[in-house]
N, C-alpha and C positions, 0 to 999 in steps of 0.2 A: 798362505801362501798367497802373496800377492803376484801377479802379471802385470808384466809394464806393459803399456797402453800401446806403444811402437811395436810389439810384440805382437800384440793382439792385432794391432791393424794391420802390421804385417799377414800374419796367418790369416787374415780374412779374405786380404786378397788375393793371395795365391789360392785360396781354395775357390773366389767369385773367379778369376782365371782359366783354373783348370775347369771348370764347371761351365764356362761361358764357351771353351774351348769344343768341348763333345759335341753340344747342344746347337752349333750357330748351321747355318744352313749353307751348302755349296757355294762357289765364289761366284760362279758367272752360270750360262748353258751350257749349251752342250760342245765337247771341247772337237772338233775335228780331228778326224785322224792326220799322221803327219805324212806328207807325202814322199817316196820316197826318194832317194837320191837319184841323176840320171846320169848313165854314160854313155858315152858314145859306143856304135855299134862298131861291129870290123870294118861293115862296108864303106864308111864315112858319111851314110847318109841317114839323117833323124831330124828331129824337130829342131828348129833353128829356135824356140822358145823352151822357156821350163814352165814355166806355171798358165793356168787360164784359160780359156776359149779358142784364141787365137792363133788356131795351128798353122802352123808353116813348115816345109819339109826341107831343106838344103844336102849340101855336103860338106857344112863345116858348121854339126850340131854343136852345142857348148859338151862339152870336156867332162864340168860335174856341174849340175843344181844346186843351190839351195835346199832344202829340208823344209820351211816352210809348208806353209796347206793355203793354197789360193781357192775363192772362186773358180767352181769349172773344171777344178781339179782333179774330181771324180771322175769327169766326161772322155777325160783321154784313154784310160781302158778301152776304147772304141775305136782307137782311131791308130793308127801307125803310119811309117815310112816304107817306101818299098823305092828297091833302087832296079826296079824290070825296065826293062829295053832302055836300060843306057842312064835313065835319065829319074832323079828323085821327088816323088811324085805320094802328094799325102792318100791315104785310102782309109774312110771311112768306115762304121757299119751302119746299118737301121740306128739300131741303140744309139749312136753319139748323136743325132738330130735328134731323138725324142729328148734325150738329156739334156742336150744344150738347150732346144726348147725349153724346158723344166726349170732349168735356170737362170735360163734369163727372163721367167715370167717373174722369180722370186726377187731381184733389184733390193730395194727399200734401202732405207740409211743407218742401218739398224743391222751392224755386221752379225749378230747372235743372231737375228731373226732370220738372215738371208744364209747364213751357214744352217739353222735348224730347219729350215726348206730343202735348200736341197738337197739333208740327208734324206729327203721324202724321196727325193726325183728317182 
């Protein structure tokens, strides 16, 4: 029984590609968690930006933010907006300052390195 060279070559190529998919390393460095979609609070007071470390509060925050993750989003959990006293103002915890300082030191041109650094903050 003779096997056609085309069939043999196709079989070898399929086996090679199958094995390569099982042994290849993961695509790139760690993938940061996706940030949640943020909606406005019932009071109307909220962050005026959706991502990053430049936080400000106002009466007209965005109704919906994208779910992309940006450097500094991790620190936002340590800040909030308060409508106490009739004005919308930023409230931060000591952990926010610690987190922000750590992330600002991460910097760098390579986003994968910056996100890896941020994960340690």
